[in-house]
C-alpha positions in Angstrom: 11.0 -13.3 12.4 14.5 -13.6 11.0 16.3 -10.5 9.9 16.6 -11.9 6.4 12.8 -12.4 6.1 12.1 -9.0 7.6 14.5 -7.3 5.1 12.8 -9.2 2.2 9.4 -8.0 3.3 10.7 -4.4 3.6 12.0 -4.6 0.1 8.7 -5.9 -1.2 6.9 -3.1 0.6 9.3 -0.5 -0.8 8.9 -1.8 -4.3 5.1 -1.4 -4.1 5.5 2.2 -2.8 7.8 3.0 -5.8 5.3 1.3 -8.2 2.5 3.5 -6.8 4.6 6.7 -7.0 5.6 5.9 -10.6 2.1 5.2 -11.7 2.9 1.6 -12.6 0.2 0.4 -10.1 -3.1 2.1 -9.6 -4.3 3.5 -6.3 -7.0 0.9 -5.9 -8.0 -1.9 -3.5 -6.4 -5.3 -4.0 -8.3 -8.5 -3.4 -9.0 -9.2 0.3 -6.4 -12.0 0.4 -3.8 -9.9 -1.4 -1.9 -10.4 -4.6 0.8 -13.1 -4.8 4.3 -11.9 -5.3 6.8 -13.7 -7.5 10.6 -14.1 -7.9 12.6 -13.0 -4.8 9.3 -12.4 -3.0 7.8 -15.9 -3.6 5.5 -16.9 -0.7 4.5 -13.3 0.1 1.4 -11.3 -0.8 0.8 -7.6 -1.0 -2.6 -6.1 0.0 -3.6 -2.5 -0.5 -6.5 -0.6 0.7 -7.5 2.9 -0.5 -10.0 5.1 1.3 -11.1 8.6 0.4 -10.3 11.2 3.0 -12.9 13.8 4.0 -10.6 16.7 5.0 -11.3 20.4 4.7 -9.0 23.3 4.0 -8.8 26.5 6.2 -12.0 27.8 4.6 -13.9 24.7 5.5 -14.1 23.5 1.9 -13.7 19.7 1.2 -10.3 18.8 -0.3 -11.3 16.6 -3.3 -9.1 13.6 -4.3 -7.1 13.1 -1.1 -6.8 9.4 -0.2 -5.4 7.2 2.6 -3.4 4.2 1.3 -2.6 1.2 3.5 -0.1 -1.3 1.9 0.7 -4.6 3.7 3.1 -7.3 2.8 1.9 -10.6 4.3 3.7 -14.0 4.6 3.7 -17.1 6.8 6.4 -18.0 9.2 6.2 -21.1 11.4 2.5 -21.3 10.9 1.8 -17.7 11.8 0.9 -14.9 9.4 3.3 -12.0 9.5 2.6 -8.5 8.3 4.7 -5.5 7.5 2.7 -2.4 6.7 2.7 1.3 5.9 -0.1 3.9 5.7 0.2 7.2 3.9 -1.8 10.0 2.3 -1.8 10.6 -1.4 -3.2 13.1 -3.8 -3.0 11.2 -7.1 -2.6 13.2 -10.3 -5.8 14.0 -12.1 -7.9 14.2 -9.0 -7.8 17.9 -8.4 -11.2 19.7 -8.2 -12.1 21.7 -11.3 
């Protein structure tokens, strides 16, 4: 992978993380093949997977609303699919238990 291609994928990944943090993109699963990117990121796709986490607090009570988010940027180089990914935990606003 060229450094230029790797840097472009890293920017696409960073952009998606900022969109999630800003609320511009929902914490939801994308299509299995990913969403096509445009402009500077032409030829790349972003795929995101969201899973609820079943974690408990010190009292053994389930922490409601905590999710695991996996974001991948995919592209093809010399006939091979390349992937740059990050996984993180999130507690989106509006998910706190009442």
